[in-house]
N, C-alpha and C positions, 0 to 999 in steps of 0.2 A: 422520968423526964417528961417535960411538958412541951408540946409543939405550939407554935404561934397560932393565935386565934384566926389569923387570916387564912390559914390552910383550910379551915372549914368553909371558906368562901371561894376557894379555887376550884373551878369546874374543870371540864375536860372536853375533848373533841370526841363525842360518843360514837362517831362513825367508826373509829378504830376498835371499838368494842366488838362490833360485828366482824371486822377483819380478824380479830383475835379468836373469835368463836369459830370461824371457818378454818383457821390454822390448826385448831384442835381436832378437826375431823380426821378420820383415817385417810391415808393418801388417796385411795381410790375414790372416796366420796369427795374429797377436796378438789380433785381434778374434774369432777362432774359439775361442780358449782359454777353458775354464771352469776357474776357479781355486778350489779348496777349501783354499788354502794359508795365506792371511793372516787373522789373527784381528782383524778390524776391522769394526765394525757397518756395514752397507751402507745405513744410514739417515742422513739429514741431522740436524745439531744442531737441536733444537726452536727454532722461530722466536722465541719470547719470550726465549730465552737469547742468541741472536744480536743481537736488538734491544737488550738490556741492555748488551752490549759496545759497540755502535754509539753509543748514547746516552752511555756513559761516555767514549768518545773525543771525542765532540762537546762534552762538558763539560770537556774538557782533563784528564781523569783519566789522565794519562800520566807521572806523576812517581814518585819512589821511595815505597815503603811500608815499614813495619816489616818486618824480615826474617822474622818468624814469620807474617806475613800481616796484612791489614787486620782490625781488631776485628770489623767486621760479618760478615765471612766466617767467622772463627774461632768466633764465637758461633753463627752459623747451622749450621755443621758440628757443633758440640757438641750443639746442640738436636736436630738430625736423627739423629746417631749414637746419642745417649742413648735415643731411641725405637726406632730400627731394630735396635740390637744389645743392648738391655736393659742399658745401662751408665749409670752416673752420672758424667758428665764435664762439665767446663767448658771455656771457651776456653783455660785454662792447659794443658789436655791436648792441644791442637791446634797443629800446625805446618803451614802451607800452603807447598807447594813446586812448582816447575815440572816436574811429572810425578811420578807415583807411583813410577816406576822409580828415581828418584834416592834414594828411601828405602832401597832395598837397599844402595846405596853408603854412605849415612850411618849405617845401623844397624851395619854391619860395622866401619866406621871408628871409631864411638863406643864400641862394646861389646866389642870383641875386640882382641887384640894378635897380632903375627906369631907363628906357631907354634901358636896355638890351633886347635882342631878345630871345624868347623861342619857339622852334619848338614843335608842338604837332600834333598828328595823326588826319586826317580828311578824312572820317567821324570818329567821336570819341565822347567820353564822354564830354558833354558840360561844365562841371565844370572846365576842364582844361583852356579853353579860358577865362572863367569868372574870375578865380583866377589870371591868367596872367595879365589881364587888370587892376584888382583892385589894384595890387601892382605896377602899373605904368610901367610894361614891355610891350613889343610889341609881340603879338601872331603871329606866322608864321605857317600857316596851311600847313602841308605836306600831299599831297594826298595819300590815300590808293587806290589801283586799283584792280579791280576784276580779271584782267589778271594775277596778281601776287598772287592770292588767298588771296586778301585783305591785302597784304603786301605793303611796300613802293616801289615807283619808285626811286631806289637808285640814278640814275643820276640826277633826278630832285631834290631829297633831297640834294644832294651835292651842287647843284647850289643855294640852299636857304641859305647856310651857309656863314658867313662873320665874321669880327672881333667883331661884336656886339653880335654874337650868344654865349650864355652862358650855355644853357641847352636844352636837347631834352627829351621829354616825350614819353615813350612807354607804350602801354597797351597790355599786352601779357599774356593770350588770350585777344582778343579785344571785347569791347562793342562799337558798335552794331554788328560787322561783325562776331563774333565767330571765327575769324582767329587766328592761332598760328604762330608766326614768325619762319621761317625756319632757319636752321643752317647757310645757306648761307647769309640770311638777317642779322642774328646776327653778323656774322663775318664782314660784310660790315659796320654795325652800329658801331661796335667796332673800326674799322679803322678810321671812321669819328670822333668819340668821342675823340680818342687819337690825331688825327691830329689837331683838333680845341680846344683841352683842355676843353672838355665839361663835365658838370655834366649830369648824366643820371638818370632821375626819372622813374623807371620801376614799373608800376602798375601791380602787379601780383596777384590781389585779386581772379582771377579765375584759378590760376595755378594748382589746383588739379582737375579741371573740364576739362579734356582732354580725347579724345575718340580714337577709332580705334587702341588701344594698343600703342598710342603715348607716348613718354617720354618727359616731359616738360624740357626745359633748360632755365635758366635765363642768361641774358647777363652778370651778375656779375660773372658767372662761368668762363668766358673767361680771358685769361692772362691780367693783368694790369687793370682790370675793377672793381674789388671789391671795391677799395678805392674811386672811383669816382661815384659809383652807389648807389642810394637810392632805396631800395626795399620797396614798399608799399604792405602790406598784412594785413590780418585780419580774423575775424571769421564769418562775415556775410553770406558768400556764402557756403563754404564747411561745416560749422557746423550749418547752418540755424539759425544764431543768429543776424539777421539784427537789431532787436530792442535793443539788448544788448549794441551796440555801443562799440565794442572792436576791436582795430587794433594795428598794430605794424610796426615800421620802422626798417630796417636793413641797417646799413652803417658803415662808419669808426668811431672810438671812439670819435674823436673831434666833428664831426657833431652830433653824438648821445648826447653828452654833451650839445650842443647848443639846440637840440630839448627838452631836459629835462629842460633847462633854460626857453625856451618858455612856457613849461607846467607850470612851477612855476609862470610865469608871467600872465598866462591866466586861466587855469582850475585847477591849483594846482596838481591834480593827477586824475587817473582813479579810478572809484569806486572799493573799496577793494573786495567786494563780487563778483563783475563781474570778477575781475582778478582771484579770486579763482576758479570760473567756468572755466576760461581759462586754468588754470593748469590742471583741470580734463579733459578738451577737448584734451590737448596735451599728457597727460600721460596715460589716460585710453583708452578703446576700441574705435576705429574709424569705426567699422563695420557699424553702422547706416549711417555714412556719405558716405562710399563707396557704400553702397546699394543705397543711393540716387543718386550718380553719375551714377550707372548702369541704374537706371530708367530714368535719363535724357538722356542717350545715346539711349535708346529705344524710347523715345519721339522724339528725334532729327530725328531718322530714319523715324518715322511715319509722322511727320509734313513735312519733306522734300518730302517724297513719295507723300503725298496728295497735297502739293502745286504744285509739278511738273506735276500733273495730271490736273491742271487748265490751260485752254488755255490763253496764254498771261502772265503767271507767270513762272519764272524759278529760281532755287536756287541750288547752289553747297553745299552739306552737310558740315557744319562748323566743324572744328576739336576741338573746345573748347567752354567754357562758356555755356550759355543756351539761345543763340539767333540765329535766322536765319535772314539773310539780303537778302530778296528776290527781284529779279529784276521784277518790275511790269510795265516796259516801254510799252510793247505791250498792256497790260491790260488797262493802262491809255489811250492809243490811241484809243482802241476799245470803251471805254466808253465816250470818248470825254473830258477827264479830262486834265487840264493844267499841273498838277503835282501830285506827290504822296501825298501831303498834302490834295488836294481835294479828292483823293482816300480815304484817312483816314477819312475825315469828312463825306463823303457820306456813307461809309461803316458803320460807327457808327449810322448815321441817319436812314439808310434803313434796316440794318440787326442786329443792336445791337451787333456789334463786334468791339472791340477796338484794334487798332494797333498804331504804331508810324511811321510817315513819316521820310524820309531822312532829312528833314528840321530841325528836332529836334536834330541832331547830328553834330553840327559844321557848320561853314560857307559853304554855297553852292555857288560855282562859277556859274556865269551866263552861262558859256560855258558847264556846265555839261548837257549832253544829255540823260543820263540814269536816271530812277526813281526807288527808292527802298523803301521798307517797312521793318521795324524791327518787328519780331515776337519773343516774349519771350515764351518759352515752359515750363514756371513754372506753368503749369495748368495740370489737369488730362487728361488721355488718352481719356476719354469720351468727355471732353470739346474740345480737339484738333479735334476729329472727327466731332463733331457738328459744331464747329467754322469754320473749313475749308469747310465743306459742305455748310454753309451759304455764304462763300466767293465765292465758285464755282457758286452758284446760282446768286450772285451779279454780277460776271464778265460775265458769260456765258448766264444768263437768259435773 
């Protein structure tokens, strides 16, 4: 039997390969591992959200819903996002879906055709490139550069665009870099989107996780951008609901109708009781979530301080998400490693510390001379101290 050719183009989220490797360790070693690899809040879902789902099930809210989501949740999201992102939206601008990641799929399927070019951030979330390829489009990697605080090189980005370019993907704040696009960058991206008549898929799943009293701004807030922007957001990060699989898209009503039609054709709808939990998350106290964000900021400060104290490692404190993208070029040279992937592998072998190399986050050009490691600080303060202590021994010992 023959499988579809597209399966050769379907990538994966390689971070889970490291998790699988750790799971294969003997139990005593597995317990010794400190993992900075997976980007999942190490906090429980707030109690009132869990109770809302339990009550929903007890009330037999277990049947089909409209494909775009229950009206109560769409309205709650519209009200919340209008305030949070300074947008004027209604429930007609909202489609509820079982995970924010699904929005990447639907956006490409709805707004592009095979042969179109889609620009995506590099380094970046690997699923962007995977989904671009599987739909027969051409992925165009737009480098993010450390000198721009991990923003785009706008001149180089401009040179990547042509008549075949149909969409640009933004991840703001960014995974793996933790960067937040500046107002200057957003204005330049707006100019390019309007000039080339582009769709903009703006992945804003980390938009509430910003630090240093920074105010997050979506590109959709800029003039003439709301109609052509698809905001990807959801509950996994800010509400610590990764396993609930609850996301939502914000865009113009026509595109939202198309997304709802896709839902009808694929998953029918998002689980009713999960949507009811989403209503509680939007309408009731968010104090637990904001307390979590404050703890993440404290951890960011700690991990950056400890990493910068290691000879051969340097990092600029990121402004958002819960990742540090550390420059380990000198450390690799000191240890005789050919790249950050070897750094990652040897660190796990010798110190039982799991991290993710630059290679895991998009195409790495042969002319890239700097080496980076992503650290997720979704771990306790104690584990940060112990993990970075092991890394210091690994590099300097």
